[in-house]
TORDRENDREN-966908 format. One record per residue: residue number from 1; residue in one letter; x, y, z of N, C-alpha, C, O in turn. Coordinates in pm, 1 decimal. Example, Ala and Ser with C-alpha at 12.3 -4.5 7.8 and 13.67 -1.06 7.14 Angstrom:
2
SITE/resi/resn/n_c1/n_c2/n_c3/ca_c1/ca_c2/ca_c3/c_c1/c_c2/c_c3/o_c1/o_c2/o_c3
SITE/1/A/1319.0/-569.0/780.0/1230.0/-450.0/780.0/1320.0/-330.0/780.0/1423.6/-331.9/846.5
SITE/2/S/1285.0/-225.0/708.0/1367.0/-106.0/714.0/1290.0/3.0/787.0/1340.9/113.8/803.9
end
This chain:
171
SITE/resi/resn/n_c1/n_c2/n_c3/ca_c1/ca_c2/ca_c3/c_c1/c_c2/c_c3/o_c1/o_c2/o_c3
SITE/1/X/-2950.6/2406.9/8650.3/-2879.7/2491.2/8525.7/-2750.9/2347.1/8464.9/-2705.4/2346.2/8350.5
SITE/2/X/-2726.4/2273.6/8539.1/-2634.0/2207.5/8470.9/-2700.4/2053.5/8376.5/-2630.1/1969.9/8319.7
SITE/3/X/-2846.4/2054.8/8384.8/-2905.1/1963.7/8338.4/-2975.9/2035.0/8189.9/-3016.3/1974.2/8090.8
SITE/4/X/-2973.4/2212.9/8220.0/-3022.1/2272.4/8088.1/-2915.8/2273.5/7961.3/-2929.2/2273.0/7838.9
SITE/5/X/-2797.1/2275.4/8057.4/-2655.0/2294.8/7961.5/-2631.5/2133.2/7925.2/-2565.2/2122.8/7822.1
SITE/6/X/-2660.0/2035.0/7969.7/-2642.5/1870.1/7946.8/-2768.5/1897.2/7790.2/-2739.1/1871.9/7673.3
SITE/7/X/-2880.3/1943.7/7831.0/-2977.4/1916.1/7746.9/-2929.8/1989.5/7634.7/-2935.8/1922.1/7531.9
SITE/8/X/-2883.1/2107.9/7618.2/-2849.2/2198.9/7546.3/-2753.3/2137.8/7443.8/-2774.9/2156.1/7324.0
SITE/9/X/-2612.9/2041.7/7499.6/-2524.7/2021.5/7449.3/-2581.0/1885.3/7370.0/-2538.7/1842.6/7262.6
SITE/10/X/-2672.4/1836.9/7440.4/-2675.7/1708.1/7400.9/-2776.4/1728.9/7243.8/-2776.3/1661.0/7141.2
SITE/11/X/-2849.6/1842.5/7278.9/-2942.8/1909.1/7142.4/-2828.5/1946.5/7070.3/-2814.8/1859.5/6984.2
SITE/12/X/-2725.6/2042.6/7058.1/-2629.3/2078.4/6953.2/-2524.0/1951.2/6896.8/-2455.9/1961.7/6794.8
SITE/13/X/-2526.6/1846.6/6974.1/-2446.7/1725.4/6952.9/-2536.8/1665.1/6829.3/-2500.7/1654.9/6712.1
SITE/14/X/-2670.5/1625.8/6889.0/-2746.3/1548.9/6802.7/-2756.9/1646.5/6639.8/-2751.9/1584.0/6533.9
SITE/15/X/-2769.3/1777.8/6640.6/-2811.6/1858.5/6555.3/-2716.3/1878.2/6442.7/-2748.7/1879.0/6323.9
SITE/16/X/-2538.5/1901.5/6512.4/-2448.8/1857.0/6448.5/-2420.6/1746.9/6446.9/-2299.4/1741.7/6425.8
SITE/17/X/-2466.7/1637.5/6458.2/-2399.7/1456.0/6433.4/-2485.8/1480.9/6265.8/-2428.2/1480.0/6156.9
SITE/18/X/-2674.8/1507.0/6295.9/-2767.4/1505.3/6191.3/-2677.9/1604.2/6060.4/-2645.1/1556.8/5951.7
SITE/19/X/-2656.8/1719.2/6096.2/-2579.7/1805.3/6004.4/-2476.8/1750.6/5933.6/-2487.8/1734.3/5812.1
SITE/20/X/-2344.8/1709.7/6013.4/-2226.6/1610.1/5920.8/-2248.3/1499.2/5897.3/-2173.2/1450.7/5812.7
SITE/21/X/-2347.1/1413.6/5951.5/-2427.3/1315.1/5883.1/-2459.5/1309.3/5745.8/-2415.3/1234.6/5658.5
SITE/22/X/-2590.2/1450.5/5736.7/-2625.3/1480.9/5566.5/-2517.2/1506.6/5497.7/-2490.5/1433.9/5402.0
SITE/23/X/-2411.4/1642.4/5540.8/-2295.4/1651.8/5480.2/-2229.9/1580.3/5442.5/-2170.3/1609.6/5338.9
SITE/24/X/-2206.8/1457.8/5501.1/-2100.0/1322.0/5456.4/-2221.0/1244.5/5340.6/-2179.2/1204.2/5232.1
SITE/25/X/-2311.4/1235.7/5363.0/-2397.4/1138.2/5251.6/-2397.4/1244.3/5105.3/-2365.0/1216.1/4989.9
SITE/26/X/-2433.7/1339.3/5148.0/-2397.7/1439.2/5016.8/-2248.1/1438.0/4985.1/-2234.8/1397.4/4869.6
SITE/27/X/-2139.9/1464.1/5036.8/-2022.7/1494.0/4955.6/-2010.0/1305.9/4926.0/-1942.7/1277.5/4826.9
SITE/28/X/-2064.2/1196.5/4998.1/-2017.5/1091.5/4925.1/-2091.5/1061.5/4786.5/-2044.0/1006.8/4687.0
SITE/29/X/-2239.7/1119.2/4809.3/-2316.9/1123.4/4671.5/-2257.1/1186.3/4552.8/-2295.5/1146.9/4442.7
SITE/30/X/-2168.2/1278.8/4560.4/-2081.8/1375.1/4486.3/-1991.6/1299.2/4426.4/-1974.1/1262.0/4310.4
SITE/31/X/-1922.6/1278.9/4555.2/-1802.4/1188.0/4490.5/-1833.8/1040.0/4412.5/-1743.3/1000.3/4339.1
SITE/32/X/-1930.7/973.2/4421.2/-1982.6/835.2/4355.0/-2001.2/865.2/4228.8/-1961.4/799.4/4132.6
SITE/33/X/-2090.8/1012.2/4225.8/-2180.6/1051.9/4076.8/-2034.9/1107.9/4021.1/-2022.0/1083.3/3901.1
SITE/34/X/-1913.0/1182.9/4084.5/-1812.6/1219.7/4019.0/-1707.3/1112.7/3967.7/-1643.0/1135.1/3865.2
SITE/35/X/-1695.2/1027.2/4021.4/-1668.7/864.1/4019.4/-1685.4/757.9/3883.9/-1612.2/679.3/3823.8
SITE/36/X/-1834.6/807.8/3873.8/-1890.2/736.8/3768.2/-1922.3/832.8/3601.8/-1942.9/791.0/3487.8
SITE/37/X/-1916.5/923.5/3638.8/-1861.6/1033.5/3537.0/-1705.3/1045.8/3498.9/-1661.4/1088.0/3391.9
SITE/38/X/-1635.8/1002.7/3602.3/-1494.5/976.5/3546.4/-1505.5/836.9/3510.8/-1384.4/823.9/3492.8
SITE/39/X/-1543.5/741.4/3490.1/-1506.4/613.9/3433.8/-1581.6/644.4/3296.0/-1532.5/625.4/3184.8
SITE/40/X/-1719.9/699.0/3324.5/-1756.3/742.5/3148.3/-1669.0/804.3/3054.4/-1679.8/803.0/2931.8
SITE/41/X/-1568.0/866.7/3134.9/-1508.0/969.7/3030.8/-1388.3/877.4/2991.4/-1343.5/868.6/2877.0
SITE/42/X/-1347.3/817.3/3088.6/-1245.6/706.0/3056.6/-1318.6/587.8/2956.9/-1247.7/530.5/2874.2
SITE/43/X/-1369.1/576.2/2960.9/-1391.3/481.2/2909.3/-1420.9/529.1/2679.4/-1400.4/474.1/2571.2
SITE/44/X/-1478.6/663.5/2734.9/-1469.4/724.0/2589.7/-1381.6/749.1/2533.3/-1362.3/748.0/2411.7
SITE/45/X/-1288.7/786.8/2653.4/-1156.6/842.5/2592.4/-1040.9/706.2/2572.6/-924.2/723.4/2537.4
SITE/46/X/-1114.7/543.9/2609.9/-1068.1/453.3/2594.5/-1064.7/394.2/2433.5/-981.4/329.1/2370.4
SITE/47/X/-1225.0/462.0/2394.1/-1294.5/404.9/2295.7/-1224.9/507.3/2169.5/-1206.2/474.0/2052.5
SITE/48/X/-1193.4/642.2/2234.0/-1138.2/742.2/2128.0/-996.7/640.7/2101.5/-992.9/569.4/2001.3
SITE/49/X/-926.5/641.7/2162.8/-804.7/576.0/2166.0/-774.3/474.7/2053.5/-703.7/481.9/1952.9
SITE/50/X/-857.1/372.0/2108.7/-875.6/269.4/2015.4/-914.9/304.8/1879.4/-854.3/262.4/1781.0
SITE/51/X/-1005.1/374.1/1873.9/-1034.5/424.4/1701.3/-897.6/513.4/1653.3/-870.3/511.6/1533.3
SITE/52/X/-824.7/579.1/1731.9/-688.7/621.2/1676.3/-564.8/559.6/1602.8/-497.2/598.4/1507.6
SITE/53/X/-559.6/415.1/1707.7/-478.7/329.9/1674.6/-530.4/215.2/1532.3/-448.8/152.8/1464.5
SITE/54/X/-659.7/210.7/1515.9/-739.3/150.3/1413.2/-727.3/259.3/1297.4/-688.0/212.7/1190.5
SITE/55/X/-748.6/367.9/1298.9/-756.1/458.9/1195.1/-538.6/478.3/1152.1/-484.6/541.5/1061.3
SITE/56/X/-490.1/412.8/1238.3/-313.9/499.2/1233.9/-311.0/355.9/1155.7/-279.9/352.0/1036.6
SITE/57/X/-348.2/227.9/1235.6/-336.8/99.2/1155.7/-384.1/71.8/1029.1/-333.8/-12.8/955.1
SITE/58/X/-492.4/150.1/998.0/-549.8/152.1/863.4/-481.2/229.9/751.5/-474.5/192.4/634.4
SITE/59/X/-433.3/338.0/799.5/-328.4/435.2/732.4/-172.4/352.6/688.9/-113.4/353.5/580.9
SITE/60/X/-146.8/304.0/781.1/-32.8/199.9/779.4/-54.5/80.0/630.5/16.8/55.7/533.2
SITE/61/X/-179.9/31.5/673.8/-206.6/-90.5/578.5/-255.1/23.6/446.7/-232.7/-3.3/328.7
SITE/62/X/-307.3/120.9/480.4/-319.6/196.0/285.9/-212.7/251.4/256.5/-237.8/339.0/173.8
SITE/63/X/-92.1/246.9/283.1/18.5/301.7/258.4/91.3/130.3/208.8/129.8/99.7/95.9
SITE/64/X/91.7/77.0/284.1/125.8/-59.0/195.9/62.8/-82.5/106.9/126.0/-67.9/2.3
SITE/65/X/-65.1/-122.6/90.4/-108.2/-169.2/-24.7/-115.7/-80.8/-189.1/-136.3/-115.7/-305.3
SITE/66/X/-82.8/62.8/-110.4/-89.2/160.3/-198.8/60.5/143.3/-293.6/45.9/177.0/-411.1
SITE/67/X/210.4/91.9/-252.6/284.2/59.9/-224.7/273.6/-93.8/-332.3/333.9/-131.5/-432.8
SITE/68/X/179.8/-141.9/-259.2/191.2/-308.8/-340.8/124.6/-272.8/-463.2/174.6/-331.7/-559.1
SITE/69/X/9.7/-181.1/-499.5/-86.9/-149.3/-595.5/17.6/-105.1/-697.1/21.7/-164.9/-804.7
SITE/70/X/103.4/-4.5/-672.0/193.3/47.2/-766.0/324.7/-46.3/-822.0/385.4/-21.2/-926.1
SITE/71/X/351.2/-145.1/-742.0/379.1/-215.0/-790.4/351.3/-344.5/-890.2/418.5/-414.3/-966.1
SITE/72/X/206.2/-335.7/-843.8/131.9/-440.7/-928.6/124.2/-364.3/-1037.8/195.8/-406.8/-1128.5
SITE/73/X/56.5/-254.8/-1066.6/34.3/-181.8/-1175.4/173.4/-148.1/-1263.1/162.4/-86.3/-1369.0
SITE/74/X/286.3/-185.6/-1221.2/402.0/-165.5/-1316.2/419.0/-318.2/-1405.7/511.4/-319.8/-1486.9
SITE/75/X/358.3/-408.0/-1396.9/320.2/-515.7/-1451.7/250.1/-509.4/-1557.5/273.4/-581.2/-1654.8
SITE/76/X/157.1/-425.1/-1553.3/30.4/-418.3/-1641.5/80.1/-294.4/-1729.9/158.5/-216.8/-1675.2
SITE/77/X/42.0/-269.7/-1859.4/13.9/-195.7/-1950.2/-91.4/-137.0/-2036.8/-140.9/-200.9/-2129.6
SITE/78/X/-123.7/-22.9/-2008.8/-236.0/-26.6/-2110.2/-217.5/101.9/-2200.6/-105.4/150.6/-2215.9
SITE/79/X/-299.5/141.1/-2244.1/-284.2/239.7/-2376.3/-222.4/357.9/-2365.4/-177.7/420.1/-2461.9
SITE/80/X/-216.2/398.7/-2235.2/-165.4/510.0/-2204.4/-17.0/487.7/-2185.2/53.4/588.5/-2191.3
SITE/81/X/53.9/345.8/-2158.1/148.5/347.6/-2105.8/206.3/277.3/-2209.2/308.2/217.5/-2174.6
SITE/82/X/171.2/263.4/-2338.2/191.6/183.0/-2426.9/347.1/214.5/-2503.2/418.0/132.9/-2562.0
SITE/83/X/377.2/389.9/-2475.7/518.2/442.2/-2555.5/610.5/432.3/-2425.9/733.2/431.3/-2435.4
SITE/84/X/538.0/424.5/-2294.8/662.5/418.8/-2204.6/709.2/246.3/-2206.6/820.9/204.4/-2176.2
SITE/85/X/632.7/191.9/-2235.2/677.4/32.6/-2212.8/708.3/4.4/-2323.4/779.5/-95.9/-2321.2
SITE/86/X/684.0/58.2/-2467.0/841.0/16.3/-2569.6/957.0/84.3/-2570.6/1055.7/52.8/-2637.1
SITE/87/X/945.2/201.4/-2479.5/1094.9/245.0/-2421.1/1159.3/148.1/-2329.6/1273.2/106.0/-2349.6
SITE/88/X/1060.4/100.9/-2194.5/1133.8/13.8/-2122.3/1209.5/-103.1/-2220.1/1325.3/-139.8/-2200.1
SITE/89/X/1087.5/-176.3/-2374.4/1143.3/-316.1/-2396.1/1285.5/-207.3/-2457.0/1397.5/-209.1/-2405.9
SITE/90/X/1251.8/-135.0/-2553.8/1406.4/-82.0/-2630.4/1500.6/-59.1/-2525.9/1610.5/-93.8/-2569.2
SITE/91/X/1510.0/-17.7/-2410.3/1587.7/43.3/-2303.8/1678.3/-83.9/-2252.7/1799.2/-62.8/-2243.1
SITE/92/X/1625.9/-221.3/-2217.6/1668.2/-349.9/-2209.3/1767.3/-377.2/-2324.8/1871.7/-441.2/-2312.5
SITE/93/X/1717.6/-315.7/-2447.7/1873.0/-384.2/-2514.6/1997.0/-301.1/-2481.7/2102.5/-363.1/-2468.6
SITE/94/X/1997.5/-132.1/-2462.8/2075.0/-126.9/-2423.2/2161.3/-121.0/-2281.8/2267.9/-76.9/-2238.8
SITE/95/X/2055.6/-188.0/-2242.2/2113.8/-229.6/-2087.5/2235.4/-396.9/-2092.1/2316.4/-434.7/-2007.5
SITE/96/X/2197.4/-458.6/-2226.3/2250.3/-564.5/-2246.9/2351.6/-525.6/-2346.9/2429.0/-607.7/-2396.0
SITE/97/X/2350.9/-371.1/-2384.0/2499.0/-380.6/-2499.6/2445.5/-417.5/-2663.6/2512.1/-455.7/-2759.8
SITE/98/X/2337.9/-396.8/-2654.8/2272.1/-424.9/-2806.2/2206.3/-301.9/-2836.7/2217.5/-203.3/-2763.9
SITE/99/X/2121.9/-303.7/-2966.2/2044.4/-243.6/-3001.4/1895.0/-299.4/-3052.6/1877.3/-406.6/-3110.5
SITE/100/X/1820.9/-229.6/-3027.6/1690.5/-295.3/-3051.6/1584.2/-172.4/-3132.8/1613.9/-53.3/-3141.8
SITE/101/X/1472.5/-227.5/-3180.2/1413.7/-139.0/-3296.2/1264.5/-170.1/-3295.4/1249.0/-277.2/-3354.1
SITE/102/X/1135.7/-114.9/-3248.3/1029.8/-174.2/-3272.8/1023.0/-157.8/-3456.2/1053.0/-73.9/-3541.1
SITE/103/X/967.5/-286.5/-3449.9/927.2/-317.5/-3606.0/770.7/-308.4/-3645.2/721.6/-284.8/-3755.6
SITE/104/X/703.0/-335.8/-3513.9/576.8/-345.1/-3509.1/495.7/-368.4/-3392.6/534.3/-427.0/-3291.5
SITE/105/X/337.8/-301.1/-3419.2/279.6/-307.1/-3259.9/83.8/-313.9/-3319.3/0.2/-242.3/-3374.3
SITE/106/X/95.1/-420.2/-3273.5/-46.0/-496.9/-3289.2/-127.5/-529.2/-3174.0/-92.7/-617.7/-3095.8
SITE/107/X/-249.1/-453.0/-3157.0/-357.6/-510.2/-3051.0/-423.5/-591.2/-3080.1/-478.4/-566.7/-3187.5
SITE/108/X/-460.2/-719.3/-3021.6/-539.5/-802.7/-3061.9/-677.3/-715.4/-3076.7/-692.1/-594.3/-3060.0
SITE/109/X/-799.9/-842.4/-3123.4/-913.1/-792.9/-3170.5/-989.7/-770.8/-3062.2/-1068.0/-675.9/-3058.1
SITE/110/X/-973.5/-862.3/-2956.6/-1032.9/-859.0/-2815.1/-992.5/-795.3/-2700.6/-1039.6/-788.2/-2587.1
SITE/111/X/-866.7/-737.6/-2770.1/-797.4/-627.5/-2679.4/-745.0/-680.7/-2501.1/-766.6/-628.9/-2391.6
SITE/112/X/-675.9/-795.4/-2539.3/-679.8/-853.3/-2411.9/-493.0/-875.9/-2401.4/-426.7/-910.8/-2303.7
SITE/113/X/-448.8/-841.6/-2537.2/-285.3/-859.6/-2528.4/-228.1/-796.3/-2671.9/-288.3/-803.1/-2779.1
SITE/114/X/-106.9/-737.5/-2651.4/-30.7/-672.1/-2730.1/58.6/-728.2/-2825.9/161.5/-767.9/-2771.4
SITE/115/X/56.8/-740.6/-2912.7/197.0/-784.8/-2996.0/290.9/-691.2/-3089.0/260.2/-610.3/-3176.5
SITE/116/X/423.7/-734.2/-3035.4/546.3/-615.5/-3052.5/634.7/-744.3/-3123.6/643.2/-865.5/-3103.8
SITE/117/X/686.2/-660.1/-3203.9/780.2/-717.3/-3333.2/927.3/-625.5/-3264.6/935.6/-512.2/-3217.1
SITE/118/X/1019.1/-722.0/-3283.8/1115.5/-617.2/-3239.6/1285.1/-695.0/-3350.8/1321.1/-808.6/-3381.7
SITE/119/X/1345.6/-540.2/-3376.5/1462.5/-639.0/-3435.0/1594.3/-543.4/-3328.1/1603.5/-423.3/-3302.9
SITE/120/X/1692.6/-679.6/-3280.5/1782.0/-645.7/-3233.7/1907.0/-682.6/-3285.7/1901.2/-792.9/-3340.0
SITE/121/X/2044.3/-617.8/-3289.6/2170.3/-634.7/-3311.6/2251.6/-598.8/-3212.8/2224.0/-520.8/-3121.7
SITE/122/X/2397.5/-680.7/-3238.1/2506.4/-673.3/-3143.4/2553.6/-804.8/-3134.1/2500.6/-891.9/-3203.2
SITE/123/X/2666.8/-837.2/-3041.0/2758.7/-925.0/-3040.9/2602.3/-1015.5/-2974.2/2501.1/-982.5/-2912.3
SITE/124/X/2667.3/-1158.5/-3039.0/2635.3/-1277.5/-3002.6/2558.3/-1276.9/-2844.5/2452.7/-1328.4/-2807.8
SITE/125/X/2653.2/-1201.1/-2776.0/2651.9/-1227.6/-2616.1/2552.2/-1095.2/-2557.8/2480.7/-1115.1/-2459.6
SITE/126/X/2553.7/-983.3/-2614.5/2454.0/-856.5/-2581.9/2305.5/-917.3/-2660.7/2192.2/-913.4/-2612.7
SITE/127/X/2343.9/-969.0/-2785.4/2177.2/-1034.1/-2784.6/2133.5/-1115.5/-2739.6/2013.5/-1106.9/-2713.3
SITE/128/X/2207.7/-1240.4/-2706.0/2089.6/-1316.6/-2585.9/2114.4/-1280.6/-2478.4/2063.9/-1365.4/-2404.8
SITE/129/X/2176.5/-1182.9/-2400.5/2140.6/-1094.8/-2298.6/2036.8/-1038.7/-2301.4/1972.8/-1003.1/-2202.5
SITE/130/X/2002.6/-1021.3/-2432.8/1881.8/-875.4/-2395.0/1740.4/-1024.0/-2464.6/1617.7/-1020.6/-2456.3
SITE/131/X/1799.4/-1094.1/-2504.2/1660.1/-1196.1/-2542.0/1629.3/-1265.8/-2370.3/1519.9/-1313.4/-2340.2
SITE/132/X/1736.3/-1259.7/-2282.3/1746.0/-1301.3/-2126.9/1616.2/-1199.9/-2044.7/1507.6/-1227.8/-1993.9
SITE/133/X/1702.9/-1057.2/-2066.4/1619.8/-981.7/-2020.2/1486.5/-925.9/-2046.8/1414.4/-847.3/-1985.3
SITE/134/X/1473.1/-1006.2/-2184.2/1298.1/-986.1/-2244.8/1240.1/-1085.7/-2163.0/1119.2/-1071.6/-2144.6
SITE/135/X/1290.4/-1175.4/-2113.2/1210.5/-1311.2/-2018.1/1210.0/-1272.2/-1894.1/1105.6/-1293.3/-1832.3
SITE/136/X/1296.5/-1221.1/-1839.1/1269.9/-1183.3/-1700.4/1190.0/-1002.0/-1711.1/1188.2/-923.0/-1616.7
SITE/137/X/1162.2/-989.2/-1778.3/1134.9/-877.0/-1767.0/1003.0/-832.0/-1675.3/957.1/-936.8/-1629.8
SITE/138/X/932.1/-731.0/-1634.7/832.7/-699.6/-1468.3/741.1/-746.1/-1541.4/667.7/-827.3/-1485.2
SITE/139/X/709.3/-712.4/-1696.5/580.2/-785.0/-1783.1/555.0/-890.0/-1808.6/650.0/-957.8/-1847.9
SITE/140/X/448.6/-942.3/-1802.3/431.7/-1073.6/-1833.0/416.9/-1085.3/-2013.5/325.5/-1045.1/-2085.6
SITE/141/X/538.1/-1152.6/-2047.4/562.8/-1167.6/-2176.6/586.6/-1303.5/-2261.8/661.9/-1395.4/-2229.4
SITE/142/X/509.9/-1296.3/-2371.9/519.6/-1456.2/-2427.6/625.4/-1435.1/-2565.1/594.0/-1351.9/-2650.2
SITE/143/X/701.6/-1484.1/-2573.8/835.7/-1502.5/-2668.0/747.2/-1580.8/-2750.8/699.3/-1677.6/-2691.7
SITE/144/X/703.0/-1562.3/-2901.7/603.8/-1657.1/-2987.1/738.7/-1688.5/-3075.2/766.8/-1806.4/-3096.7
SITE/145/X/825.8/-1579.5/-3128.4/890.9/-1595.8/-3212.5/1045.9/-1524.9/-3198.5/1067.1/-1406.3/-3173.3
SITE/146/X/1125.4/-1607.6/-3216.6/1278.9/-1573.5/-3195.6/1324.1/-1632.2/-3330.8/1311.5/-1747.6/-3372.0
SITE/147/X/1365.1/-1553.3/-3374.1/1513.6/-1541.3/-3510.3/1602.4/-1490.2/-3502.0/1613.3/-1367.7/-3507.6
SITE/148/X/1718.6/-1593.7/-3481.4/1888.0/-1520.9/-3446.6/1947.9/-1595.6/-3571.2/1940.9/-1713.5/-3605.7
SITE/149/X/2016.2/-1473.6/-3632.8/2130.7/-1515.2/-3712.5/2286.4/-1430.9/-3729.0/2298.3/-1312.4/-3697.9
SITE/150/X/2347.3/-1475.8/-3757.9/2492.7/-1380.2/-3819.6/2449.4/-1322.6/-3929.1/2365.2/-1360.2/-4010.7
SITE/151/X/2529.5/-1205.6/-3922.8/2545.3/-1149.4/-4037.4/2640.8/-1179.3/-4140.3/2758.5/-1168.2/-4105.9
SITE/152/X/2614.1/-1220.7/-4278.8/2735.7/-1306.2/-4375.0/2822.4/-1205.0/-4379.5/2808.1/-1087.3/-4346.2
SITE/153/X/2922.3/-1267.6/-4428.2/3058.3/-1185.1/-4448.7/3185.4/-1191.5/-4352.9/3288.0/-1130.0/-4382.0
SITE/154/X/3172.4/-1281.4/-4218.2/3287.3/-1281.6/-4135.8/3241.9/-1187.8/-4034.1/3336.8/-1186.0/-3955.7
SITE/155/X/3150.0/-1106.5/-3987.7/3134.5/-1031.0/-3938.1/3126.2/-1070.8/-3809.6/3154.0/-1190.6/-3804.4
SITE/156/X/3093.6/-1013.3/-3672.4/3066.5/-1055.1/-3549.2/2953.9/-1017.5/-3514.5/2918.7/-1065.1/-3406.5
SITE/157/X/2854.7/-924.5/-3581.9/2740.5/-854.0/-3554.6/2655.0/-995.7/-3561.8/2694.2/-1082.1/-3640.1
SITE/158/X/2537.8/-1019.2/-3479.6/2407.0/-1088.5/-3473.0/2303.2/-1020.0/-3525.3/2309.1/-904.3/-3567.2
SITE/159/X/2205.1/-1092.0/-3523.4/2092.6/-979.1/-3593.6/1950.9/-1091.8/-3510.8/1928.5/-1212.6/-3519.0
SITE/160/X/1905.9/-1018.4/-3462.0/1747.6/-1097.9/-3402.2/1624.4/-1037.2/-3424.6/1597.6/-920.6/-3395.6
SITE/161/X/1557.5/-1109.8/-3471.5/1363.6/-1050.0/-3494.7/1286.7/-1161.4/-3343.9/1312.1/-1279.5/-3320.0
SITE/162/X/1221.1/-1096.2/-3291.5/1163.2/-1122.8/-3168.7/1018.9/-1072.0/-3207.6/987.0/-962.1/-3253.0
SITE/163/X/928.9/-1197.0/-3173.4/788.4/-1181.2/-3144.9/729.8/-1177.6/-3022.4/696.8/-1277.4/-2958.4
SITE/164/X/714.8/-1052.3/-2984.7/661.2/-1097.4/-2827.9/484.5/-1071.8/-2808.6/415.3/-1043.5/-2906.4
SITE/165/X/446.9/-1081.2/-2718.8/292.1/-1105.1/-2692.3/303.6/-1050.3/-2538.0/361.6/-1113.9/-2450.1
SITE/166/X/241.9/-926.8/-2518.2/223.8/-866.1/-2366.8/113.4/-936.8/-2344.5/6.7/-918.3/-2403.1
SITE/167/X/136.9/-1029.6/-2249.6/-10.3/-1065.8/-2234.0/-62.9/-1005.1/-2073.0/-162.4/-1051.2/-2016.9
SITE/168/X/7.9/-914.6/-2023.9/-91.7/-856.2/-1935.2/-101.2/-662.4/-1967.6/-43.9/-561.1/-1927.6
SITE/169/X/-203.0/-697.1/-2056.4/-241.0/-579.3/-2108.5/-366.6/-532.3/-2120.7/-448.5/-596.4/-2186.5
SITE/170/X/-404.7/-397.7/-2050.9/-507.0/-367.6/-2051.7/-522.5/-237.9/-2108.6/-440.0/-146.8/-2101.6
SITE/171/X/-689.9/-233.4/-2194.6/-759.4/-138.1/-2280.3/-824.2/29.8/-2155.4/-885.6/124.0/-2205.6
end
């Protein structure tokens, strides 16, 4: 009976060993497959994270470019910006303490520049400061004619006639 008991115990041990070995390999395979799936999901997550960072970077660059584009567009005037441009030019005279009035506006035949005639008056300092502000305006201006003179009769009022060409003009 001892031999039957040992054979039974040996049979149960072999069956248990075989069962646990299969169970071990099965669980090991599941863990390995889950690990591979986890690595794949992790790679996808990293790619998505990189894409989000790139989108965020592109969004910031777009905002910066938009600001720079708006700054650049301030230096150009087109047909629809003609009145604001003239108001800006006349506003520079108020800044300088002089008065200015637009006398003529002509677009060149090829449409690449705009000629503006201005009359200004004020003290010598104010008219000269206005001239300086025109030269340093954000627009690309070419002063092709400047005529400054003092009013006769001992007055302290100076008058000036300016001929400007707006180079940065677009139709």
